[in-house]
C-alpha positions in Angstrom: 67.1 115.1 135.5 70.2 114.2 137.5 70.3 110.8 135.9 70.2 112.2 132.4 72.8 113.8 130.2 72.0 116.0 127.2 73.7 115.5 123.9 73.4 117.5 120.7 72.4 114.8 118.2 71.3 114.2 114.7 68.0 112.6 114.1 67.1 109.9 111.5 63.4 109.2 111.8 62.9 108.1 115.4 66.6 107.4 116.0 69.4 109.7 117.1 73.1 109.2 116.4 74.8 107.3 115.1 75.7 105.5 118.3 79.0 103.7 117.8 79.8 100.8 120.1 83.6 100.4 120.4 84.3 96.8 121.3 87.2 96.7 123.8 88.9 94.0 125.8 88.5 93.7 129.5 91.3 94.6 131.9 90.4 93.6 135.4 87.2 95.5 136.1 87.8 98.1 133.4 88.7 98.0 129.8 91.8 98.0 127.7 92.6 99.7 124.4 93.9 102.8 122.6 92.3 105.4 124.9 93.6 108.4 123.0 91.9 107.1 119.9 88.7 106.5 121.7 88.7 110.0 123.0 89.4 111.5 119.6 86.5 109.5 118.1 84.1 110.8 120.8 85.2 114.4 120.4 84.6 114.3 116.6 81.3 112.4 116.9 80.1 115.0 119.4 80.9 117.7 117.0 78.8 116.0 114.3 75.8 114.8 116.3 76.7 111.3 117.2 78.5 109.6 120.1 80.3 106.5 121.1 80.3 104.0 123.9 83.2 101.6 124.8 81.7 98.2 125.5 83.9 95.6 127.3 83.4 92.3 125.5 83.0 90.2 128.7 80.2 92.4 129.9 78.3 92.0 126.6 78.7 88.2 126.7 77.1 88.2 130.1 74.1 90.0 128.6 75.1 93.3 130.3 74.6 95.9 127.6 76.4 98.6 129.5 79.6 100.6 128.6 81.6 103.7 129.2 81.2 107.1 127.4 83.8 109.8 127.4 82.6 113.3 128.0 85.1 115.8 126.4 83.9 118.9 128.2 84.7 117.4 131.6 87.4 114.9 130.6 85.6 112.2 132.5 84.1 108.8 131.6 80.5 107.9 132.6 78.7 104.6 132.6 75.8 104.1 130.3 73.3 101.2 130.5 70.9 99.5 128.1 72.0 101.5 125.1 71.9 99.5 121.8 74.5 100.9 119.3 74.0 101.2 115.6 77.3 99.5 114.9 80.1 97.8 116.7 83.6 99.1 115.9 85.9 96.2 116.7 89.1 97.1 118.6 89.5 93.9 120.5 92.9 92.4 121.2 93.8 89.4 119.1 93.3 87.0 122.1 89.7 88.1 122.4 88.7 87.8 118.7 87.3 84.2 119.2 84.6 85.7 121.3 83.0 87.6 118.4 81.2 84.5 117.1 79.3 84.1 120.3 78.7 87.9 120.4 77.1 87.9 116.9 74.7 85.2 118.1 73.6 87.3 121.0 73.2 90.7 119.2 72.1 91.7 115.7 74.2 94.9 115.7 76.5 94.8 112.6 80.3 94.6 113.1 82.9 97.0 111.7 86.3 95.5 110.9 85.4 92.1 112.3 88.9 90.5 112.4 92.6 90.8 112.2 94.1 89.9 108.8 95.7 86.5 108.4 98.7 87.0 106.1 98.1 83.9 104.1 94.4 84.5 103.6 95.2 88.1 102.7 97.7 87.0 100.0 95.2 84.4 98.7 92.4 87.0 98.4 94.5 89.9 96.9 96.3 87.7 94.4 92.9 87.1 92.6 92.9 90.7 91.4 94.7 91.3 88.1 96.1 94.7 89.2 97.0 93.7 92.8 98.7 90.5 91.7 101.5 92.4 90.0 102.2 94.2 93.3 102.5 91.3 95.7 105.7 89.5 96.7 105.6 85.8 95.9 104.2 84.1 99.0 103.7 80.5 100.1 103.0 78.7 103.3 106.1 77.6 105.3 106.6 73.9 104.7 109.8 71.8 104.4 109.5 71.6 100.6 108.7 75.3 100.2 111.6 76.2 102.4 113.9 74.3 100.2 112.4 75.7 97.1 113.0 79.3 98.3 116.6 78.5 99.3 117.2 77.3 95.7 115.4 80.2 94.2 116.2 83.4 96.2 119.3 84.7 97.8 117.1 85.9 100.7 113.5 85.7 101.9 111.3 86.4 104.9 109.5 84.0 107.2 106.5 85.6 108.9 104.0 84.4 111.4 100.6 84.5 109.8 99.0 86.4 112.7 101.8 88.6 113.8 101.8 92.4 113.7 103.9 95.5 114.4 107.0 93.9 112.8 107.0 91.0 115.3 107.5 87.3 114.4 109.7 88.1 111.3 112.8 86.2 110.3 115.1 87.1 107.4 116.7 84.1 105.8 119.8 84.6 103.7 122.3 82.3 101.9 126.0 83.1 102.3 128.2 80.6 100.4 127.4 77.3 102.1 125.9 78.8 105.2 122.3 79.9 106.0 121.9 83.0 108.1 118.6 83.6 109.9 118.2 87.1 111.4 115.6 88.6 113.8 115.4 92.2 114.8 117.8 91.6 117.7 119.9 88.5 116.8 121.7 86.7 114.0 122.1 82.9 113.8 124.4 81.0 111.4 123.7 77.4 110.3 125.9 75.1 108.3 123.2 73.1 106.6 119.5 73.2 105.6 118.4 70.7 108.3 119.8 72.9 111.1 118.2 76.0 109.7 114.8 74.2 109.3 114.9 72.7 112.8 115.5 76.2 114.2 112.5 77.7 112.4 110.3 74.8 113.4 111.2 75.4 117.0 110.8 79.2 117.0 107.8 79.7 114.7 104.2 78.6 114.5 102.0 78.7 111.4 104.1 80.9 109.0 104.3 82.1 105.4 107.5 82.6 103.4 107.8 85.6 101.2 110.4 86.7 98.7 112.6 89.7 99.6 111.9 92.8 97.5 114.9 95.1 96.8 114.1 98.4 98.4 114.8 102.0 97.6 117.3 103.5 100.0 117.3 106.7 102.0 120.7 107.6 103.4 121.6 103.9 103.1 118.6 102.6 104.9 115.6 100.9 103.5 112.3 102.7 103.8 108.6 102.0 103.0 105.3 103.8 103.1 102.5 103.5 105.6 99.1 104.3 104.2 96.0 105.0 106.2 92.9 104.0 104.3 89.1 104.5 104.9 85.8 103.7 103.3 84.3 106.9 102.1 81.1 107.1 100.1 81.5 103.8 98.3 85.3 103.9 97.7 88.5 103.5 99.7 90.5 106.7 100.1 93.9 107.2 101.5 93.7 109.5 104.5 97.4 109.9 104.9 100.8 108.6 103.8 103.7 108.2 106.3 107.3 107.1 105.8 109.1 104.6 107.9 112.8 104.0 107.8 114.8 101.1 109.1 117.5 102.0 111.6 120.3 99.8 113.0 118.8 96.7 111.3 117.4 96.2 107.8 114.6 93.6 108.7 111.7 95.9 109.5 110.9 99.6 109.5 108.3 99.4 112.3 108.9 102.0 114.9 108.4 99.7 117.9 111.2 97.5 116.5 113.6 100.3 116.0 112.4 102.0 112.8 112.3 105.8 112.4 109.6 108.2 111.1 110.5 110.0 107.9 108.7 112.5 105.7 107.6 112.4 102.0 109.5 115.5 101.1 112.8 113.9 102.2 112.4 110.9 99.9 114.6 110.5 96.8 111.5 109.8 94.6 108.1 111.3 93.9 105.3 109.1 95.1 102.8 107.8 92.5 99.6 108.8 94.3 97.1 107.7 91.6 98.5 104.2 91.5 98.5 103.9 95.3 94.9 105.1 95.4 93.9 102.5 92.8 95.7 99.7 94.7 94.1 100.6 98.0 90.6 100.9 96.5 91.0 97.4 95.0 92.3 96.0 98.3 89.4 97.4 100.3 86.7 96.3 97.9 88.1 92.8 97.5 88.5 92.2 101.2 85.0 93.4 101.9 83.6 91.1 99.2 85.6 88.1 100.2 85.9 88.4 104.0 83.7 91.0 105.7 83.2 94.7 105.7 86.5 96.6 106.1 86.0 100.2 107.0 89.6 101.1 107.6 93.0 99.6 107.3 96.7 100.5 107.0 99.1 99.3 104.4 102.9 98.8 104.3 104.1 99.6 100.8 107.7 99.0 99.5 109.2 100.6 96.4 112.0 98.9 94.4 115.0 100.8 93.0 113.3 100.7 89.6 110.1 102.3 91.0 107.8 99.3 91.2 105.4 99.2 94.2 104.8 96.2 96.4 102.1 95.6 99.0 103.9 94.0 102.0 101.1 93.9 104.5 97.7 95.2 105.4 96.5 95.8 108.9 92.8 95.8 110.0 93.5 97.4 113.4 95.9 100.2 112.6 98.2 101.6 115.3 98.1 105.3 115.8 100.2 107.2 113.3 103.0 109.3 114.7 102.2 112.2 112.3 99.6 114.6 113.9 98.1 115.6 110.5 97.5 111.9 109.5 96.1 111.1 112.9 93.6 114.0 112.7 92.6 113.3 109.1 92.3 109.6 109.8 89.9 110.3 112.7 87.8 112.6 110.6 87.5 110.0 107.8 86.8 107.2 110.3 83.8 109.2 111.5 82.7 109.7 107.9 83.0 105.9 107.5 80.8 105.4 110.6 78.1 107.5 109.0 78.3 105.6 105.8 78.2 102.2 107.6 75.2 103.1 109.7 73.4 104.9 106.8 73.1 108.1 108.8 73.1 111.1 106.4 76.6 112.7 106.2 76.8 116.4 106.4 79.9 118.5 106.9 80.7 120.0 110.3 79.8 123.6 109.4 76.2 122.6 108.3 75.7 120.6 111.5 76.9 123.4 113.8 74.5 125.9 112.2 71.6 123.4 112.6 72.6 122.7 116.1 72.4 126.3 117.1 68.9 126.7 115.6 67.7 123.5 117.2 69.6 123.5 120.4 66.7 123.3 122.9 64.8 120.7 120.8 67.8 118.4 120.4 68.6 118.5 124.1 65.1 117.6 125.0 65.0 114.8 122.4 68.1 113.1 123.8 66.7 113.3 127.4 63.5 111.6 126.3 65.1 108.9 124.2 68.4 108.0 125.9 68.3 107.6 129.7 71.8 107.3 130.9 73.3 106.9 134.3 76.1 109.4 134.9 78.1 107.6 137.5 81.7 108.7 137.0 84.3 106.0 136.8 87.1 106.0 139.4 
């Protein structure tokens, strides 16, 4: 049995699992991605009777159904061959997303979070909902005429690349007397007429939206917004955690990679309207799944005006790791719950499974040896 590895698993008819295939991008001869997240997923799946395998996209496209499985007890990765997952959890880099169409033609395995969100498509879809429409900044595609319209309508507005993330690709446009000021996170540019400003944006941007600036609540003089972590749980979208991000040194973005800071809810000058946020996120998830494809998790950037009105700035289908440990932990737990929902494996709490696992320890170990033959070659 040296070529076999025993797992404690759940059984659904003649299947064990769920087996979650994490789609990852290739990096030289290995794979690239959020390794701490992949390890957390595996630890939690192991506790509940499933397991995960990281599948590099280029190997799959060559017809090589092999991947890498993390073993928490030894802190090692092993290679696994010819194992068909119950679902693919998409964690590909943006540059590799075009490969998914070909992959879906080769494999019938369903996809989980198929794509990054396009900011314009996102606005178009969400604005069809009567509740959500009231919580969206006015947004248009960036064109010469729309740029002029916004200059005549608003004292400031944002230009955002449709496929940017993490606060990148954002320009703040402001009118100051006869001048037009365009700011990035790092620099400020002053233009003396509309043509100069427009020529600058055309040169430095590609395929953008323009979005009205929403007045923001302040915390010690700095703007802040909320970061929500959302998961599909038993038919609805539930908030797994709410973080706070505060701008620092610049007032364009609160994203931590671009200089933002992490705050806490109890420091804020207001009380958060949790029922409203829950309703907004549930509508977002259901509408996106209906109009685009199944969305199992997403994060949301939420702004609050001085009068207490909530605005949805952005949704992200491939959330970064949250800095807050409690949100990170709860998010992983709910993600695993979502896996079970998506693959139709029966969900039972951790305590119930541990008790059953103790009673059926020998049976389950034999079962996985018989059904899943895995090579346990350790990766370098």
